[in-house]
N, C-alpha and C positions, 0 to 999 in steps of 0.2 A: 714358890720355889720352882715348881714345874714350868710355870710361865716364863721365868727368867731363863731356864735351860733351853726352852723352845725358842725363845727370841735369839739367844746367843747362837744356837745351832743354825737358825735361819740366816743370821748375819754371816756366819762362817761359810756356809754353802754359797750364799750370794757373792761373797768376796772372791771365793775361789773360781766361780764360774765367770766373774767379770774379768779376772786376770787372764783367762784362757784366750789365746789368739786363734782366729779361724784358720784352719789349714785346708787349703783347697787341694783336690786331687790333681795329679799330673795332667790328666785329660782336660780338666777345667782350666788349668793354667795355660796349657797349650792352645786351647780354644780361644781364650781371651787374648793371647798374644797374636794369633792369626787374625782374629777379628779386628784388632787395632791395625795390623798391617794392611788388611783389606781396605779399611776406611781411610788410612793415612797415606799409604804408598801407591795406591791404584795399581795393584798387581794383577796379572792375568791369572786365570783359573789354574793353569798348569803350574805356575810359580807358587801359588797359594797351596796347592796340593803338596808340592815338594817341601815347602816351608813348614806345613802342618806336620809332616813326618819328622822333619828335623827337630821341631819344637817338642813334639811328644816324646821322641827318643831322649832329648836333652832333659826334659822334666822327669822322666822315669829314672834316668841315670843319676840325676841330682838327688832324688829321694834315696836311692841306694847308697850314694856317696855320703850322705849325711850320717850314716851309721858307721862309717869307717873311722879308724883312729886318726889318720892323716887327712881328714875331710876337707880342710881348706885347700890343700894342694890339689886334691882330686877334683874339687869343684872348680878351681881356677882352670885346670886343664880342660874340663868339660866346657867351660865358658869360651875358652879360646877356640876349641874345636867347633862349637856351635857358630861363633862369630865368623869363622873362616868359611863354613858351609853357607851361611846366609850371604856373606859378601860375594860369593861366586854366583849368586842368583840375582843380586840387585845391581842397579847402575849406581854411579857415584853419588848422585843426589839422594836417591832412596837409601843408600847405605849410610850417608851422613845423618839423615833423619832417624834411622834405626839406631845408630850409635848414640845420638843424643838421648833418645828414649831409654835405651839400656843403661846408660850412665846415670840418668836420673833415678831409675828404678834401683840400681845397685847401690847408689849412694844413700837412697832413702832407707834401705835395709840396714845400714850401718848406724843410723841415728837412733839414739836412745832418748825417748821422751820422758819427761818428768812431769809429775802432776796428774790430774785426773783427765785432762782434755787431750784427746788425740787430734792431730791436724787433719784428719779426714772425716 
């Protein structure tokens, strides 16, 4: 009987931990974004520094906005503000690459996966 309870408890704990999604800090998310931009857009150090500040500010504010009652509108407003700030730093070709990547990332967040296998 005790063995059955132990097995069921282990299964429950394992299933709950498997469902948890990793949540990266705003600093890590900003660093990853800047790293992608550095590799993909060939930006100068000065532009990367400016983008790093914009990205960190954006990610910090997105975390704060996720706790608000009208979070969707607040987050959309933050996205538009960030995109406008980034656009002012990039040339047309760089901004188009940036937009494609952002669209892909934002669309992937809307997808709900079914089954056990995640696409990554």
